[in-house]
C-alpha positions in Angstrom: 119.3 172.2 59.6 120.4 170.4 62.8 118.2 170.7 65.9 119.3 170.2 69.5 117.4 168.5 72.3 117.3 169.2 76.0 117.0 166.9 79.0 114.7 167.0 82.0 116.8 166.9 85.1 114.1 165.2 87.1 113.7 162.4 84.5 117.4 161.9 84.2 117.7 161.5 88.0 114.7 159.1 87.9 116.5 157.0 85.2 119.7 156.7 87.3 117.5 155.8 90.4 115.8 153.0 88.3 119.2 151.8 87.0 120.6 151.5 90.6 117.4 149.9 91.9 117.4 147.4 89.0 121.1 146.6 89.7 120.5 145.9 93.4 117.5 143.7 92.5 119.7 141.8 90.0 122.4 141.3 92.7 119.9 140.1 95.2 118.0 137.8 92.9 121.2 136.3 91.6 121.6 134.8 95.1 118.1 133.3 95.0 118.8 131.6 91.6 122.1 130.3 92.9 120.7 128.5 96.0 117.7 126.9 94.4 117.4 123.8 92.2 115.0 122.3 89.7 111.7 124.0 89.1 112.2 126.4 91.9 115.4 127.6 90.2 113.6 128.0 86.8 110.9 130.0 88.5 113.4 132.4 90.1 115.3 132.6 86.9 112.1 133.6 85.0 110.9 136.0 87.7 114.3 137.5 88.2 114.9 138.0 84.5 111.6 139.7 84.1 112.1 142.1 87.0 115.7 142.9 86.1 114.9 143.2 82.4 112.0 145.5 83.0 114.1 147.6 85.3 116.9 148.0 82.7 114.4 148.8 80.0 112.5 151.2 82.2 115.7 153.1 82.9 116.4 153.3 79.2 112.8 154.3 78.3 112.6 157.0 81.1 116.0 158.2 79.9 114.6 158.6 76.3 111.5 160.3 77.6 113.9 162.7 79.4 115.1 163.9 76.0 113.0 166.7 74.4 113.1 168.1 70.9 111.4 171.2 69.6 109.1 168.9 67.7 106.5 166.4 68.9 107.8 162.9 69.6 105.9 159.6 69.8 107.0 156.0 70.3 105.9 152.9 68.3 104.5 150.2 70.7 105.8 147.3 68.7 109.4 148.2 68.8 109.1 149.3 72.5 107.9 145.9 73.4 110.7 144.3 71.3 113.2 146.3 73.3 111.6 145.0 76.6 112.0 141.4 75.4 115.7 142.0 74.5 116.3 143.5 78.0 114.6 140.4 79.6 116.7 138.0 77.5 119.9 139.9 78.4 118.9 139.7 82.1 118.3 135.9 81.8 121.7 135.4 80.3 123.3 137.4 83.2 121.5 135.3 85.9 122.4 132.0 84.2 126.0 133.0 84.2 126.3 134.3 87.7 124.3 131.4 89.2 126.7 128.7 88.1 128.5 127.0 91.0 131.9 128.1 89.7 133.0 130.5 87.0 136.3 131.9 85.8 137.2 135.3 84.5 137.1 134.0 81.0 133.5 133.0 81.3 132.6 136.3 82.9 134.3 138.1 80.0 132.5 136.0 77.4 129.2 136.7 79.2 129.9 140.4 79.1 130.7 140.3 75.4 127.3 138.7 74.8 125.3 140.7 77.3 126.8 144.2 76.5 125.8 144.3 72.9 122.3 142.9 73.9 121.8 145.8 76.2 123.1 148.2 73.6 120.8 146.6 71.1 117.8 147.2 73.5 118.8 150.8 73.6 119.0 151.2 69.8 115.8 149.3 69.2 114.1 151.7 71.6 115.6 154.6 69.7 114.3 153.0 66.5 110.8 153.2 68.1 111.0 157.0 68.1 108.7 158.8 65.7 109.4 162.5 65.0 109.2 165.0 62.1 113.0 165.2 62.0 115.8 163.1 60.5 117.9 161.0 62.9 121.4 159.8 62.2 124.0 158.2 64.5 127.7 158.9 65.0 129.5 155.5 64.4 132.3 156.4 66.8 129.9 157.2 69.7 127.8 154.2 68.9 130.9 152.0 69.2 131.8 153.8 72.4 128.4 153.1 73.9 128.7 149.4 73.1 132.1 149.4 74.8 130.6 151.0 77.8 127.8 148.4 77.8 130.3 145.5 77.7 132.4 147.1 80.5 129.3 147.7 82.6 128.1 144.1 82.0 131.5 142.7 83.0 131.5 144.7 86.2 127.9 143.8 87.0 128.5 140.1 86.4 131.6 140.1 88.5 129.9 141.9 91.4 126.8 139.7 91.2 128.9 136.5 91.3 131.0 137.8 94.2 128.2 138.8 96.5 125.4 136.5 95.4 125.3 134.4 98.6 126.7 136.8 101.2 123.8 137.3 103.6 125.8 139.3 106.2 125.3 143.0 106.8 128.6 143.6 105.1 127.4 141.7 102.1 124.2 143.8 101.9 126.3 147.0 102.1 128.6 145.8 99.4 125.6 145.0 97.2 124.2 148.5 97.7 127.5 150.2 96.9 127.9 147.9 93.8 124.3 148.7 92.7 125.0 152.5 92.7 128.2 151.9 90.6 126.4 149.6 88.2 123.5 152.0 87.9 125.8 154.9 87.0 127.6 152.7 84.5 124.3 151.6 82.8 123.1 155.2 82.7 126.5 156.2 81.2 126.0 153.7 78.4 122.5 155.0 77.7 123.4 158.7 77.6 126.5 157.9 75.5 124.1 156.3 73.0 121.8 159.3 73.2 124.7 161.5 72.5 125.4 159.5 69.3 122.1 160.6 67.8 121.9 163.7 65.7 118.6 165.3 64.6 117.9 167.7 61.7 115.0 169.2 59.8 113.4 168.8 57.4 113.1 165.1 57.6 111.1 162.2 59.1 111.9 159.5 61.6 109.4 156.6 61.8 105.7 157.5 61.6 105.2 160.8 63.4 101.5 160.5 63.4 101.3 157.2 65.3 102.6 155.8 68.6 102.5 156.9 72.2 103.1 160.6 72.9 106.3 161.2 75.0 105.3 163.1 78.1 106.7 163.6 81.7 103.5 161.9 83.1 104.3 158.8 81.0 107.8 158.7 82.4 106.6 159.0 86.0 104.0 156.2 85.5 106.7 153.9 84.0 109.0 154.8 86.9 106.5 154.0 89.6 105.4 150.8 87.9 109.0 149.7 87.6 109.8 150.4 91.2 106.7 148.4 92.3 107.9 145.5 90.2 111.4 145.7 91.6 110.0 146.0 95.1 107.9 142.9 94.6 111.0 141.1 93.4 113.0 142.1 96.5 110.0 141.3 98.8 109.8 137.8 97.3 113.6 137.3 97.7 113.4 138.5 101.3 110.5 136.1 102.0 112.3 133.2 100.3 115.5 134.0 102.3 113.5 134.0 105.6 111.8 130.7 104.8 115.0 129.1 103.6 116.9 130.4 106.7 114.4 128.8 109.0 114.5 125.5 107.1 118.3 125.5 107.1 118.4 126.3 110.8 116.0 123.4 111.5 118.2 121.1 109.3 121.4 122.2 111.1 119.7 121.7 114.5 118.6 118.2 113.5 122.1 117.5 112.3 123.6 118.8 115.5 121.2 116.6 117.5 122.1 113.7 115.4 125.8 114.3 116.1 125.1 114.8 119.7 123.2 111.4 119.9 126.1 109.7 118.1 128.5 111.4 120.5 126.7 110.1 123.6 126.8 106.6 122.3 130.4 106.9 121.2 131.5 108.4 124.6 129.8 105.7 126.6 131.4 103.0 124.5 134.8 104.7 124.8 134.5 104.9 128.6 133.9 101.2 129.0 136.7 100.4 126.5 139.1 102.6 128.3 138.7 100.7 131.5 139.2 97.4 129.7 142.2 98.7 127.8 143.8 100.0 131.0 143.7 96.5 132.4 145.0 94.9 129.1 147.9 97.3 128.7 148.8 97.1 132.4 148.8 93.3 132.7 150.6 93.0 129.3 153.4 95.1 130.7 153.6 93.0 133.9 153.7 89.9 131.7 156.5 91.4 129.6 158.5 92.0 132.7 158.4 88.3 133.5 159.5 87.2 130.0 162.9 87.4 128.5 163.3 88.9 125.0 164.2 85.4 123.7 161.0 83.9 125.0 158.7 83.0 122.0 155.8 84.5 124.0 157.5 87.9 124.3 156.6 88.9 120.7 153.0 87.8 121.2 152.7 90.1 124.3 154.2 93.0 122.4 151.6 92.5 119.6 148.9 92.6 122.3 150.3 95.9 123.6 150.4 97.3 120.0 146.8 96.3 119.3 145.6 97.7 122.6 147.5 101.0 122.0 145.8 101.3 118.6 142.5 100.7 120.2 143.3 103.3 122.8 143.9 105.8 120.0 140.5 105.1 118.5 138.7 105.5 121.9 140.6 108.8 122.3 139.2 110.0 119.0 135.7 108.9 120.0 136.0 110.9 123.2 137.2 113.9 121.3 134.1 113.7 119.0 131.7 113.2 121.9 133.3 116.2 123.8 134.1 114.0 126.8 137.8 114.6 127.0 139.5 116.4 129.9 140.9 119.6 128.5 143.6 121.6 130.1 143.2 125.0 128.4 145.8 127.7 128.3 146.1 131.1 126.6 147.4 130.6 123.1 148.6 132.9 120.3 147.4 131.0 117.2 150.0 132.7 115.0 152.8 131.5 117.1 151.3 128.0 117.5 150.9 127.7 113.7 154.4 129.1 113.0 155.9 126.4 115.3 154.1 123.6 113.5 154.8 124.8 109.9 157.9 122.7 109.4 156.2 119.6 110.7 153.1 120.3 108.5 155.3 120.7 105.4 156.8 117.2 106.1 153.3 115.9 106.7 151.8 116.9 103.4 154.9 116.2 101.2 156.7 118.2 98.6 153.9 118.1 96.0 151.7 120.4 98.1 152.6 124.0 98.9 151.6 125.1 102.4 151.2 128.9 103.0 150.5 130.7 106.2 148.7 134.1 106.1 148.6 135.4 109.7 146.7 138.4 111.0 149.4 140.6 112.7 146.9 141.9 115.3 145.4 138.5 116.1 143.7 138.1 119.5 144.4 135.4 122.0 142.3 132.2 122.6 141.9 129.8 125.5 142.3 126.2 124.4 144.2 123.0 125.1 147.5 123.2 123.2 147.7 119.5 122.5 144.1 119.3 121.3 144.5 122.4 119.2 147.5 120.9 117.5 145.3 117.8 116.8 142.8 120.0 115.1 145.4 121.6 112.9 147.0 118.3 112.0 143.7 116.6 111.1 142.6 119.5 108.9 145.9 119.5 107.1 145.8 115.8 106.6 142.3 116.1 105.2 143.4 118.8 102.8 146.4 116.6 101.8 144.2 113.7 101.0 141.9 115.9 98.9 144.9 116.9 96.7 146.5 113.5 95.5 148.0 115.2 92.5 149.4 118.2 94.5 148.1 121.7 95.0 148.1 124.5 97.5 146.9 124.7 101.1 146.5 128.2 102.6 146.2 128.5 106.4 144.8 132.0 107.4 144.1 133.6 110.7 141.9 136.5 111.3 140.0 138.4 114.0 136.3 138.2 113.1 133.1 139.5 114.7 130.1 137.2 114.3 127.0 139.3 113.9 123.6 137.9 114.9 122.6 137.2 111.3 125.8 135.2 110.7 126.2 133.5 114.0 122.7 132.0 113.6 124.1 130.0 110.7 126.5 128.2 113.1 124.4 126.2 115.6 125.4 127.1 119.2 127.5 130.1 118.2 126.9 133.3 120.1 127.5 136.8 118.5 130.8 138.3 119.5 134.5 138.4 118.9 136.2 135.3 117.6 139.6 134.2 116.2 139.2 132.4 113.0 141.5 129.8 111.4 140.7 129.0 107.7 142.2 126.0 105.9 141.7 126.4 102.1 142.8 123.7 99.7 142.7 123.4 95.9 141.6 119.8 96.0 138.7 117.8 94.6 136.0 119.4 96.7 132.8 117.9 98.1 129.2 117.8 97.0 126.4 118.9 99.3 125.5 115.3 100.4 129.1 114.7 101.5 129.3 118.0 103.3 126.1 117.1 105.3 127.9 114.0 106.8 131.5 115.2 106.9 131.7 115.4 110.7 130.0 112.0 111.4 132.3 109.5 113.1 133.4 106.6 110.7 132.1 108.5 107.7 134.8 108.6 105.0 135.0 109.0 101.2 138.3 107.1 101.2 139.0 103.4 100.6 138.2 101.1 103.5 141.9 100.7 104.4 142.8 104.4 104.0 141.6 105.8 107.2 139.3 105.4 110.3 136.8 108.2 109.4 137.4 109.8 112.7 139.7 112.7 111.7 137.1 115.4 111.1 134.7 114.1 113.8 137.6 114.6 116.2 138.1 118.1 115.0 134.4 118.8 115.4 134.4 117.5 119.0 137.5 119.4 120.1 136.3 122.7 118.6 132.9 122.4 120.1 134.2 121.4 123.5 136.6 124.4 123.4 133.5 126.7 123.0 134.1 127.3 119.3 132.4 126.4 116.1 133.4 125.1 112.7 132.0 125.5 109.2 132.8 124.1 105.7 132.3 125.5 102.2 133.2 123.4 99.2 132.3 122.9 95.5 133.2 119.8 93.6 136.4 120.3 91.6 137.2 123.6 93.3 138.5 122.8 96.7 137.3 123.3 100.2 137.5 125.8 103.1 137.2 124.8 106.7 136.8 127.7 109.1 137.4 127.2 112.8 136.0 129.9 115.2 137.4 130.1 118.7 136.2 132.8 121.2 138.6 135.6 121.6 139.8 136.4 125.1 141.2 139.7 126.4 143.9 138.3 128.7 147.7 138.4 128.4 149.5 135.1 128.4 151.5 134.6 131.6 155.2 134.1 131.6 156.2 130.5 131.2 156.9 128.8 134.6 160.3 127.2 135.1 160.3 123.5 134.3 160.0 121.2 137.3 162.8 118.8 137.9 161.8 115.2 137.2 162.0 112.8 140.0 165.1 110.6 139.9 163.1 107.5 140.9 159.5 106.3 140.7 159.8 104.4 143.9 157.9 105.7 146.9 156.7 104.6 150.4 153.7 106.9 150.8 150.1 105.8 151.4 147.8 106.1 148.4 144.0 105.8 148.7 142.7 104.2 145.4 139.0 104.9 144.6 137.8 103.1 141.4 134.5 101.2 140.8 135.9 99.1 137.9 137.5 96.0 139.6 140.1 95.4 136.9 141.4 98.9 136.9 141.3 99.1 140.7 143.3 95.9 141.1 145.8 97.0 138.4 146.4 100.3 140.1 147.0 98.7 143.4 149.4 96.2 141.9 151.4 98.9 140.1 151.7 101.0 143.2 152.7 98.0 145.4 155.4 97.2 142.8 156.8 100.7 143.2 156.8 100.5 147.0 153.7 102.4 147.9 151.1 101.4 150.6 147.6 101.3 149.3 144.0 101.5 150.6 141.4 100.4 148.1 137.7 101.5 147.8 135.0 101.0 145.2 133.2 104.3 145.7 133.5 107.6 147.5 131.5 106.6 150.6 133.7 103.6 151.2 136.9 105.7 150.6 135.8 108.3 153.2 135.1 105.5 155.7 138.5 104.0 155.1 140.2 107.3 155.5 138.5 107.9 158.9 139.4 104.4 160.1 143.0 104.6 158.9 145.3 105.7 161.7 148.3 106.7 159.6 148.7 109.5 157.0 147.2 109.4 153.6 149.4 111.2 151.2 147.5 110.9 148.0 144.0 110.1 146.8 143.9 108.4 143.3 140.3 108.6 142.2 138.2 108.1 139.2 136.1 111.1 138.3 132.9 109.1 137.6 131.8 107.0 140.6 128.5 105.7 141.9 126.8 107.7 144.6 129.2 110.7 144.5 131.7 111.9 142.0 135.5 111.8 142.5 135.6 115.6 143.0 132.9 115.4 145.7 134.8 112.7 147.5 138.0 114.7 147.3 136.4 117.8 148.7 134.9 115.8 151.7 138.3 114.1 152.3 140.0 117.5 152.5 137.9 118.5 155.5 139.6 115.9 157.8 142.7 115.0 155.6 143.9 118.4 154.4 147.4 117.1 153.7 146.2 114.5 151.2 146.8 115.4 147.6 144.6 114.3 144.7 145.2 112.6 141.3 142.2 112.2 139.1 141.8 109.6 136.4 139.1 109.0 133.9 138.3 108.1 130.3 134.8 109.7 130.5 134.2 113.1 132.1 131.1 114.9 130.9 129.0 114.1 133.9 131.9 114.5 136.3 133.2 118.0 135.4 131.1 121.1 136.1 132.9 122.9 133.3 132.4 120.3 130.6 135.7 118.6 130.9 137.8 121.7 131.8 140.6 121.0 134.3 141.8 124.6 134.2 145.6 124.8 134.5 146.1 121.8 136.8 148.1 118.7 135.9 146.6 116.4 138.5 145.0 114.2 136.0 145.9 111.0 134.1 143.8 109.7 131.2 142.7 106.1 130.8 144.0 103.9 129.4 147.4 104.3 131.0 150.5 102.1 131.2 151.9 101.1 134.7 155.0 103.3 134.3 152.8 106.3 133.3 150.7 105.9 136.5 153.8 105.6 138.7 155.4 108.6 137.0 152.2 110.7 137.5 151.9 109.7 141.2 155.5 110.5 141.9 155.1 113.9 140.1 152.0 114.8 142.1 153.6 113.8 145.4 156.9 115.6 144.6 155.9 118.7 142.7 153.2 120.2 145.1 150.0 119.3 143.5 146.8 121.3 143.9 144.6 120.7 146.9 141.6 118.4 146.7 138.6 119.8 145.0 140.5 122.4 142.9 138.9 121.3 139.7 
């Protein structure tokens, strides 16, 4: 005669709670196993498997204890312990799968096919531990259905654990909690489907009714409390490990930042001195060319000197970008529009074997940056992606509004919480190992052949982004591509309408008086010679104090002050401000190849154009001087 059991509502709810708690613990511990190596990884794998396995088993056991028959029920200790071991083994398999650096859907499916039957096996071993004075039979269809539910739940659990294993943001924690509830319900569904497959009847005997542990509500509550303590200890250990690791990573990133800063100071100082030398080399080479006919055998030699000096100037420009000692002229920029304008050029840059896709955020905010330097960032990152895909692939450029929370912004040294505009460059290339990622922004570091690049591309990107008030991060796995994310502060301004283009001067010749202030003799003499060549009158000073004295002694007008930004005794801006007190008509043109100590805003010139960067060619200097004198330049001290 069949007999029917009943369920304790309290114990059923406890079993679902345990399943959800065990699922959350599994998702959390998966991240610990992923980020560790060696013995530490094995320790987390063992501890995580035990905590997760005991949690799954406890849910199953409490679920069985929730089932009541109108006959006494006991459970055999041996088979109960065997079901615990099966649960721990299934958990270990799950953690091994989701902690791999990279895994495809096929591997997740294979893992679910192995893990699902193991969990179902744990359930039915536990059922086999049941002792009762009643016969127990199983419905094959429902048994098969329970195994299917177990496989489906395993696939979902493995997928979620893999997806959120290393996401330490508040969003990631919320996603893990929601996923844990879903997984807990799925695991409980498998269990109760398996329970539904069991039919009991009397007379009959299952197991050894006179032996084993008597099933009581008190036993279920003790198992529940013990399991929650074990899971809580696992989460506490994961939290402590995360805290220690976060501090260690922050210290390492700070050390790396200090290292890059020190390299940048050295590079910037060298670049400053080289820019002065290159200014003289390029200037005098151009004068020499003017005195030689194209047929002169020396003409080609001078052209090669110019080419070599120009290449050297490009290198110093990249060093200044890395050291954050460029002069930036920031403007309001719509990154979507800027990227759309460069897409055709980027497609030519990478070649036909690489597909370039743009995924813009339609509601993207504005940023304030130097358009030329921002284009350099984009080009360098695209070139880096191209070189990582020699056999072809796909590059995806994505823009998005993001809000850096305190927990995430702390992972980016110097980043402040707030609203940012993010550009992500994701390629399907060869990827990088952790050792390469640690040095990727160092100048002259390169994984390419010696003749395939300068090693300054990414260091230039780093310097420009940092000087623009932003930050940059990289995520990569060997064989699975890389993602570079650039974060620029979002601004709440509206871009002004474009100003009408100024008419270019028809001639570079002038008769005005120019006060030249430059402490480097070669540059000072070159500037004076260039301006004399174009008809200007010049006054020459080596520093600000001498320039002010000359200006007071000079009886005629001074139309323009051409001054270096970095001068002994006082800066170029200070000299210009003092000059304006008694020569308000004098306009100012600044020049420099090194600006960190000169500009109060870390190299920010605002929207002004009264600046020429060293090294410059003679015609470039004459053009800029004519432009400032003709176009109504800003008043002195407007930096």
